[in-house]
Biopython code that builds the backbone (N, CA, C, O; Angstrom):
import numpy as np
from Bio.PDB.StructureBuilder import StructureBuilder

atoms = [
    (1, "MET", "N", (-40.207, 70.469, -67.847)),
    (1, "MET", "CA", (-40.214, 69.604, -69.043)),
    (1, "MET", "C", (-41.808, 68.988, -69.247)),
    (1, "MET", "O", (-42.384, 68.984, -70.336)),
    (2, "ILE", "N", (-42.290, 68.561, -68.195)),
    (2, "ILE", "CA", (-43.603, 67.916, -68.076)),
    (2, "ILE", "C", (-44.659, 68.769, -68.982)),
    (2, "ILE", "O", (-45.454, 68.293, -69.793)),
    (3, "ASP", "N", (-44.464, 70.244, -68.623)),
    (3, "ASP", "CA", (-45.527, 71.000, -69.278)),
    (3, "ASP", "C", (-45.139, 71.256, -70.870)),
    (3, "ASP", "O", (-46.026, 71.602, -71.650)),
    (4, "ARG", "N", (-43.884, 71.085, -71.281)),
    (4, "ARG", "CA", (-43.512, 71.081, -72.673)),
    (4, "ARG", "C", (-44.095, 69.727, -73.318)),
    (4, "ARG", "O", (-44.528, 69.708, -74.471)),
    (5, "ILE", "N", (-44.075, 68.714, -72.571)),
    (5, "ILE", "CA", (-44.402, 67.401, -73.058)),
    (5, "ILE", "C", (-45.830, 67.494, -73.181)),
    (5, "ILE", "O", (-46.321, 67.040, -74.215)),
    (6, "ARG", "N", (-46.659, 68.049, -72.231)),
    (6, "ARG", "CA", (-48.107, 68.067, -72.053)),
    (6, "ARG", "C", (-48.509, 68.976, -73.225)),
    (6, "ARG", "O", (-49.497, 68.622, -73.869)),
    (7, "THR", "N", (-47.987, 69.897, -73.519)),
    (7, "THR", "CA", (-48.330, 70.867, -74.651)),
    (7, "THR", "C", (-48.263, 70.234, -75.911)),
    (7, "THR", "O", (-49.215, 70.283, -76.689)),
    (8, "LEU", "N", (-46.962, 69.504, -76.234)),
    (8, "LEU", "CA", (-46.674, 68.911, -77.523)),
    (8, "LEU", "C", (-47.764, 67.684, -77.622)),
    (8, "LEU", "O", (-48.357, 67.541, -78.692)),
    (9, "LEU", "N", (-47.993, 66.950, -76.716)),
    (9, "LEU", "CA", (-48.900, 65.822, -77.088)),
    (9, "LEU", "C", (-50.398, 66.298, -77.077)),
    (9, "LEU", "O", (-51.225, 65.652, -77.721)),
    (10, "SER", "N", (-50.763, 67.392, -76.376)),
    (10, "SER", "CA", (-52.185, 67.957, -76.297)),
    (10, "SER", "C", (-52.409, 68.433, -77.814)),
    (10, "SER", "O", (-53.554, 68.352, -78.259)),
    (11, "GLY", "N", (-51.528, 68.854, -78.515)),
    (11, "GLY", "CA", (-51.651, 69.449, -79.863)),
    (11, "GLY", "C", (-51.495, 68.341, -81.103)),
    (11, "GLY", "O", (-51.577, 68.629, -82.297)),
    (12, "HIS", "N", (-51.276, 67.141, -80.610)),
    (12, "HIS", "CA", (-51.086, 66.162, -81.607)),
    (12, "HIS", "C", (-52.394, 65.279, -82.152)),
    (12, "HIS", "O", (-52.930, 64.548, -81.319)),
    (13, "PRO", "N", (-52.916, 65.306, -83.459)),
    (13, "PRO", "CA", (-54.220, 64.960, -83.634)),
    (13, "PRO", "C", (-54.307, 63.495, -83.521)),
    (13, "PRO", "O", (-55.431, 62.999, -83.446)),
    (14, "MET", "N", (-53.165, 62.662, -83.496)),
    (14, "MET", "CA", (-53.354, 61.163, -83.461)),
    (14, "MET", "C", (-53.156, 60.695, -82.116)),
    (14, "MET", "O", (-52.954, 59.493, -81.942)),
    (15, "ILE", "N", (-53.190, 61.550, -81.069)),
    (15, "ILE", "CA", (-53.111, 61.001, -79.680)),
    (15, "ILE", "C", (-54.467, 61.638, -79.024)),
    (15, "ILE", "O", (-54.537, 62.832, -78.733)),
    (16, "PRO", "N", (-55.458, 60.777, -78.837)),
    (16, "PRO", "CA", (-56.913, 61.355, -78.457)),
    (16, "PRO", "C", (-56.997, 61.328, -77.013)),
    (16, "PRO", "O", (-57.881, 60.675, -76.458)),
    (17, "LEU", "N", (-55.976, 62.119, -76.246)),
    (17, "LEU", "CA", (-56.266, 62.202, -74.767)),
    (17, "LEU", "C", (-56.311, 63.683, -74.280)),
    (17, "LEU", "O", (-55.682, 64.552, -74.883)),
    (18, "ASP", "N", (-56.983, 63.925, -73.301)),
    (18, "ASP", "CA", (-56.963, 65.289, -72.784)),
    (18, "ASP", "C", (-56.001, 65.349, -71.777)),
    (18, "ASP", "O", (-56.299, 65.116, -70.606)),
    (19, "PHE", "N", (-54.696, 65.688, -72.190)),
    (19, "PHE", "CA", (-53.472, 65.781, -71.276)),
    (19, "PHE", "C", (-53.781, 66.837, -70.295)),
    (19, "PHE", "O", (-53.258, 66.721, -69.187)),
    (20, "SER", "N", (-54.554, 67.859, -70.525)),
    (20, "SER", "CA", (-54.726, 68.933, -69.516)),
    (20, "SER", "C", (-55.456, 68.476, -68.207)),
    (20, "SER", "O", (-55.342, 69.072, -67.136)),
    (21, "ALA", "N", (-56.231, 67.334, -68.408)),
    (21, "ALA", "CA", (-56.966, 66.790, -67.439)),
    (21, "ALA", "C", (-56.290, 65.805, -66.508)),
    (21, "ALA", "O", (-56.788, 65.391, -65.461)),
    (22, "LEU", "N", (-55.009, 65.443, -67.034)),
    (22, "LEU", "CA", (-54.436, 64.115, -66.331)),
    (22, "LEU", "C", (-53.274, 64.676, -65.504)),
    (22, "LEU", "O", (-52.591, 65.629, -65.879)),
    (23, "SER", "N", (-53.109, 64.054, -64.417)),
    (23, "SER", "CA", (-52.105, 64.482, -63.468)),
    (23, "SER", "C", (-50.674, 63.906, -64.215)),
    (23, "SER", "O", (-50.666, 63.222, -65.239)),
    (24, "ASP", "N", (-49.588, 64.306, -63.529)),
    (24, "ASP", "CA", (-48.341, 63.938, -64.069)),
    (24, "ASP", "C", (-48.131, 62.356, -64.000)),
    (24, "ASP", "O", (-47.447, 61.742, -64.818)),
    (25, "ASP", "N", (-48.701, 61.859, -63.088)),
    (25, "ASP", "CA", (-48.475, 60.332, -62.644)),
    (25, "ASP", "C", (-49.681, 59.618, -63.146)),
    (25, "ASP", "O", (-49.649, 58.419, -62.867)),
    (26, "ALA", "N", (-50.789, 60.020, -63.836)),
    (26, "ALA", "CA", (-51.805, 59.284, -64.403)),
    (26, "ALA", "C", (-51.366, 58.257, -65.281)),
    (26, "ALA", "O", (-50.448, 58.456, -66.077)),
    (27, "ASN", "N", (-52.021, 57.062, -65.179)),
    (27, "ASN", "CA", (-51.676, 56.132, -66.218)),
    (27, "ASN", "C", (-52.441, 56.409, -67.728)),
    (27, "ASN", "O", (-53.647, 56.456, -67.968)),
    (28, "LEU", "N", (-51.502, 56.541, -68.470)),
    (28, "LEU", "CA", (-52.023, 57.035, -69.785)),
    (28, "LEU", "C", (-52.785, 56.047, -70.415)),
    (28, "LEU", "O", (-53.803, 56.366, -71.029)),
    (29, "TYR", "N", (-52.339, 54.659, -70.322)),
    (29, "TYR", "CA", (-53.052, 53.548, -70.920)),
    (29, "TYR", "C", (-54.377, 53.350, -70.313)),
    (29, "TYR", "O", (-55.339, 52.955, -70.973)),
    (30, "ASP", "N", (-54.434, 53.632, -69.017)),
    (30, "ASP", "CA", (-55.852, 53.672, -68.383)),
    (30, "ASP", "C", (-56.826, 54.667, -68.802)),
    (30, "ASP", "O", (-58.043, 54.506, -68.701)),
    (31, "ALA", "N", (-56.164, 55.870, -69.353)),
    (31, "ALA", "CA", (-56.943, 57.027, -69.642)),
    (31, "ALA", "C", (-57.292, 56.714, -71.339)),
    (31, "ALA", "O", (-57.910, 57.541, -72.010)),
    (32, "GLY", "N", (-56.876, 55.604, -71.823)),
    (32, "GLY", "CA", (-57.186, 55.392, -73.214)),
    (32, "GLY", "C", (-56.165, 55.343, -74.278)),
    (32, "GLY", "O", (-56.499, 55.206, -75.455)),
    (33, "LEU", "N", (-54.801, 55.460, -73.873)),
    (33, "LEU", "CA", (-53.770, 55.375, -74.784)),
    (33, "LEU", "C", (-53.567, 53.902, -75.473)),
    (33, "LEU", "O", (-53.430, 52.858, -74.835)),
    (34, "THR", "N", (-53.573, 54.008, -76.725)),
    (34, "THR", "CA", (-53.578, 52.706, -77.524)),
    (34, "THR", "C", (-52.162, 52.638, -78.039)),
    (34, "THR", "O", (-51.424, 53.620, -77.957)),
    (35, "SER", "N", (-51.773, 51.505, -78.564)),
    (35, "SER", "CA", (-50.458, 51.173, -78.975)),
    (35, "SER", "C", (-50.255, 51.905, -80.089)),
    (35, "SER", "O", (-49.116, 52.349, -80.232)),
    (36, "PHE", "N", (-51.125, 52.169, -80.983)),
    (36, "PHE", "CA", (-50.789, 53.050, -82.070)),
    (36, "PHE", "C", (-50.446, 54.577, -81.688)),
    (36, "PHE", "O", (-49.506, 55.157, -82.231)),
    (37, "ALA", "N", (-51.227, 55.169, -80.763)),
    (37, "ALA", "CA", (-51.052, 56.381, -80.241)),
    (37, "ALA", "C", (-49.779, 56.459, -79.522)),
    (37, "ALA", "O", (-49.167, 57.523, -79.620)),
    (38, "SER", "N", (-49.231, 55.438, -78.756)),
    (38, "SER", "CA", (-48.123, 55.470, -78.097)),
    (38, "SER", "C", (-46.978, 55.531, -79.052)),
    (38, "SER", "O", (-45.969, 56.132, -78.683)),
    (39, "VAL", "N", (-47.012, 54.968, -80.264)),
    (39, "VAL", "CA", (-45.964, 55.017, -81.414)),
    (39, "VAL", "C", (-45.851, 56.577, -81.752)),
    (39, "VAL", "O", (-44.806, 57.225, -81.820)),
    (40, "GLN", "N", (-47.203, 57.055, -81.955)),
    (40, "GLN", "CA", (-47.336, 58.537, -82.527)),
    (40, "GLN", "C", (-46.677, 59.368, -81.524)),
    (40, "GLN", "O", (-45.908, 60.254, -81.896)),
    (41, "MET", "N", (-46.920, 59.152, -80.212)),
    (41, "MET", "CA", (-46.449, 59.924, -79.070)),
    (41, "MET", "C", (-44.861, 59.905, -79.138)),
    (41, "MET", "O", (-44.201, 60.943, -79.173)),
    (42, "MET", "N", (-44.299, 58.611, -79.153)),
    (42, "MET", "CA", (-42.883, 58.503, -79.256)),
    (42, "MET", "C", (-42.107, 59.352, -80.333)),
    (42, "MET", "O", (-41.129, 60.058, -80.088)),
    (43, "LEU", "N", (-42.670, 59.179, -81.507)),
    (43, "LEU", "CA", (-42.228, 59.796, -82.634)),
    (43, "LEU", "C", (-42.273, 61.467, -82.612)),
    (43, "LEU", "O", (-41.392, 62.150, -83.133)),
    (44, "ALA", "N", (-43.312, 61.954, -82.001)),
    (44, "ALA", "CA", (-43.562, 63.270, -81.767)),
    (44, "ALA", "C", (-42.469, 63.684, -80.567)),
    (44, "ALA", "O", (-41.931, 64.786, -80.672)),
    (45, "LEU", "N", (-42.204, 63.014, -79.678)),
    (45, "LEU", "CA", (-41.240, 63.277, -78.572)),
    (45, "LEU", "C", (-39.775, 63.313, -79.188)),
    (45, "LEU", "O", (-38.975, 64.187, -78.852)),
    (46, "GLU", "N", (-39.466, 62.324, -80.103)),
    (46, "GLU", "CA", (-38.236, 62.226, -80.771)),
    (46, "GLU", "C", (-38.093, 63.521, -81.636)),
    (46, "GLU", "O", (-37.070, 64.202, -81.569)),
    (47, "GLU", "N", (-39.061, 63.822, -82.387)),
    (47, "GLU", "CA", (-38.823, 65.175, -83.194)),
    (47, "GLU", "C", (-38.558, 66.152, -82.392)),
    (47, "GLU", "O", (-37.533, 66.816, -82.551)),
    (48, "GLU", "N", (-39.486, 66.420, -81.340)),
    (48, "GLU", "CA", (-39.647, 67.694, -80.621)),
    (48, "GLU", "C", (-38.265, 67.851, -79.766)),
    (48, "GLU", "O", (-37.729, 68.956, -79.678)),
    (49, "PHE", "N", (-37.744, 66.757, -79.174)),
    (49, "PHE", "CA", (-36.537, 66.761, -78.370)),
    (49, "PHE", "C", (-35.157, 66.355, -79.176)),
    (49, "PHE", "O", (-34.053, 66.326, -78.632)),
    (50, "ASP", "N", (-35.364, 66.094, -80.346)),
    (50, "ASP", "CA", (-34.095, 65.582, -81.194)),
    (50, "ASP", "C", (-33.329, 64.557, -80.500)),
    (50, "ASP", "O", (-32.117, 64.592, -80.289)),
    (51, "VAL", "N", (-34.234, 63.545, -80.129)),
    (51, "VAL", "CA", (-33.746, 62.352, -79.493)),
    (51, "VAL", "C", (-34.188, 61.069, -80.249)),
    (51, "VAL", "O", (-35.085, 61.061, -81.092)),
    (52, "GLU", "N", (-33.470, 59.989, -79.862)),
    (52, "GLU", "CA", (-34.081, 58.699, -80.297)),
    (52, "GLU", "C", (-34.256, 57.931, -79.006)),
    (52, "GLU", "O", (-33.358, 57.888, -78.165)),
    (53, "PHE", "N", (-35.397, 57.339, -78.860)),
    (53, "PHE", "CA", (-35.455, 56.390, -77.699)),
    (53, "PHE", "C", (-34.750, 55.136, -78.035)),
    (53, "PHE", "O", (-34.967, 54.555, -79.098)),
    (54, "PRO", "N", (-33.844, 54.671, -77.086)),
    (54, "PRO", "CA", (-33.021, 53.414, -77.346)),
    (54, "PRO", "C", (-34.208, 52.185, -77.075)),
    (54, "PRO", "O", (-35.291, 52.304, -76.503)),
    (55, "GLU", "N", (-33.646, 51.075, -77.645)),
    (55, "GLU", "CA", (-34.582, 50.042, -77.622)),
    (55, "GLU", "C", (-34.965, 49.706, -76.165)),
    (55, "GLU", "O", (-36.146, 49.531, -75.866)),
    (56, "ALA", "N", (-34.025, 49.622, -75.305)),
    (56, "ALA", "CA", (-34.323, 49.186, -73.984)),
    (56, "ALA", "C", (-35.562, 50.288, -73.228)),
    (56, "ALA", "O", (-36.141, 49.988, -72.183)),
    (57, "MET", "N", (-35.747, 51.271, -73.808)),
    (57, "MET", "CA", (-36.656, 52.184, -73.393)),
    (57, "MET", "C", (-38.002, 52.044, -74.040)),
    (57, "MET", "O", (-38.964, 52.678, -73.605)),
    (58, "LEU", "N", (-38.097, 51.249, -75.046)),
    (58, "LEU", "CA", (-39.336, 51.131, -75.729)),
    (58, "LEU", "C", (-40.220, 50.042, -75.076)),
    (58, "LEU", "O", (-40.486, 48.941, -75.559)),
    (59, "THR", "N", (-40.655, 50.587, -73.805)),
    (59, "THR", "CA", (-41.679, 49.681, -73.034)),
    (59, "THR", "C", (-42.955, 50.336, -72.858)),
    (59, "THR", "O", (-43.130, 51.503, -73.209)),
    (60, "ARG", "N", (-43.806, 49.659, -72.352)),
    (60, "ARG", "CA", (-45.111, 50.174, -71.942)),
    (60, "ARG", "C", (-44.981, 51.158, -70.682)),
    (60, "ARG", "O", (-45.775, 52.079, -70.491)),
    (61, "ARG", "N", (-43.970, 50.886, -69.900)),
    (61, "ARG", "CA", (-43.713, 51.669, -68.675)),
    (61, "ARG", "C", (-43.135, 52.877, -69.030)),
    (61, "ARG", "O", (-43.584, 53.863, -68.444)),
    (62, "THR", "N", (-42.219, 53.058, -69.871)),
    (62, "THR", "CA", (-41.739, 54.393, -70.375)),
    (62, "THR", "C", (-42.648, 55.450, -70.698)),
    (62, "THR", "O", (-42.499, 56.612, -70.319)),
    (63, "PHE", "N", (-43.796, 54.938, -71.556)),
    (63, "PHE", "CA", (-44.811, 55.829, -71.938)),
    (63, "PHE", "C", (-46.133, 55.803, -71.111)),
    (63, "PHE", "O", (-47.175, 56.301, -71.535)),
    (64, "ALA", "N", (-46.011, 55.156, -69.836)),
    (64, "ALA", "CA", (-47.375, 54.976, -69.056)),
    (64, "ALA", "C", (-47.879, 56.271, -68.488)),
    (64, "ALA", "O", (-49.084, 56.385, -68.261)),
    (65, "SER", "N", (-46.949, 57.372, -68.213)),
    (65, "SER", "CA", (-47.435, 58.520, -67.506)),
    (65, "SER", "C", (-46.478, 59.772, -68.204)),
    (65, "SER", "O", (-45.515, 59.550, -68.938)),
    (66, "LEU", "N", (-46.880, 60.894, -67.878)),
    (66, "LEU", "CA", (-46.157, 62.080, -68.297)),
    (66, "LEU", "C", (-44.783, 62.061, -67.423)),
    (66, "LEU", "O", (-43.707, 62.375, -67.930)),
    (67, "ALA", "N", (-44.902, 61.711, -66.226)),
    (67, "ALA", "CA", (-43.603, 61.714, -65.478)),
    (67, "ALA", "C", (-42.752, 60.774, -65.949)),
    (67, "ALA", "O", (-41.596, 61.161, -66.116)),
    (68, "ASN", "N", (-43.017, 59.564, -66.229)),
    (68, "ASN", "CA", (-42.192, 58.585, -66.787)),
    (68, "ASN", "C", (-41.590, 58.950, -68.143)),
    (68, "ASN", "O", (-40.447, 58.589, -68.421)),
    (69, "ILE", "N", (-42.368, 59.686, -69.026)),
    (69, "ILE", "CA", (-41.846, 60.121, -70.278)),
    (69, "ILE", "C", (-40.933, 61.222, -69.978)),
    (69, "ILE", "O", (-39.870, 61.175, -70.597)),
    (70, "ALA", "N", (-41.109, 62.272, -69.116)),
    (70, "ALA", "CA", (-40.237, 63.246, -68.816)),
    (70, "ALA", "C", (-38.881, 62.830, -68.264)),
    (70, "ALA", "O", (-37.828, 63.432, -68.471)),
    (71, "GLU", "N", (-39.035, 61.723, -67.535)),
    (71, "GLU", "CA", (-37.651, 61.037, -66.867)),
    (71, "GLU", "C", (-36.938, 60.342, -67.926)),
    (71, "GLU", "O", (-35.708, 60.322, -67.918)),
    (72, "ALA", "N", (-37.716, 59.683, -68.975)),
    (72, "ALA", "CA", (-36.917, 58.996, -70.038)),
    (72, "ALA", "C", (-36.249, 60.137, -70.861)),
    (72, "ALA", "O", (-35.034, 60.059, -71.046)),
    (73, "VAL", "N", (-36.898, 61.120, -71.334)),
    (73, "VAL", "CA", (-36.280, 62.198, -72.095)),
    (73, "VAL", "C", (-35.238, 62.852, -71.370)),
    (73, "VAL", "O", (-34.276, 63.212, -72.047)),
    (74, "SER", "N", (-35.216, 63.068, -70.238)),
    (74, "SER", "CA", (-34.094, 63.724, -69.439)),
    (74, "SER", "C", (-33.165, 62.594, -69.399)),
    (74, "SER", "O", (-32.018, 63.040, -69.440)),
    (75, "GLN", "N", (-33.178, 61.487, -69.343)),
    (75, "GLN", "CA", (-31.987, 60.386, -69.386)),
    (75, "GLN", "C", (-31.367, 60.404, -70.796)),
    (75, "GLN", "O", (-30.150, 60.391, -70.981)),
    (76, "ILE", "N", (-32.241, 60.433, -71.725)),
    (76, "ILE", "CA", (-31.535, 60.344, -72.992)),
    (76, "ILE", "C", (-30.822, 61.668, -73.509)),
    (76, "ILE", "O", (-29.970, 61.595, -74.395)),
    (77, "THR", "N", (-31.191, 62.893, -72.931)),
    (77, "THR", "CA", (-30.715, 64.110, -73.301)),
    (77, "THR", "C", (-29.595, 64.237, -72.392)),
    (77, "THR", "O", (-28.657, 64.872, -72.874)),
    (78, "ARG", "N", (-29.431, 63.816, -71.222)),
    (78, "ARG", "CA", (-28.337, 63.866, -70.342)),
    (78, "ARG", "C", (-27.080, 63.040, -71.015)),
    (78, "ARG", "O", (-25.924, 63.462, -71.060)),
    (79, "LYS", "N", (-27.485, 61.933, -71.464)),
    (79, "LYS", "CA", (-26.353, 61.046, -72.092)),
    (79, "LYS", "C", (-26.043, 61.629, -73.451)),
    (79, "LYS", "O", (-24.888, 61.398, -73.805)),
    (80, "ALA", "N", (-26.781, 62.334, -74.314)),
    (80, "ALA", "CA", (-26.396, 62.934, -75.446)),
    (80, "ALA", "C", (-25.454, 64.144, -75.183)),
    (80, "ALA", "O", (-24.676, 64.548, -76.047)),
    (81, "ALA", "N", (-25.549, 64.644, -74.077)),
    (81, "ALA", "CA", (-24.732, 65.893, -73.761)),
    (81, "ALA", "C", (-23.257, 65.653, -73.499)),
    (81, "ALA", "O", (-22.515, 66.599, -73.235)),
]
sb = StructureBuilder()
sb.init_structure("model")
sb.init_model(0)
sb.init_chain("A")
sb.init_seg("    ")
for serial, (resi, resn, name, xyz) in enumerate(atoms, 1):
    if name == "N":
        sb.init_residue(resn, " ", resi, " ")
    sb.init_atom(name, np.array(xyz, "f"), 0.0, 1.0, " ", f" {name:<3s}", serial, name[0])
structure = sb.get_structure()
């Protein structure tokens, strides 16, 4: 799942990070992720995985790393199944 997320986000023009150069646990905010880009990232993830992030997951921590994002998406998709 992390590879799918990495590919999705790498191709997004509004998220100016080199995801191919970041480890799964790298802090995306330390790498330059902005609040605006994190919202764009959330929207792209929701569209790609056909999910909606619940309000409780709309935190900086959820989007702080590719590993955290993958875990959040996995949790949402498990609940939806």
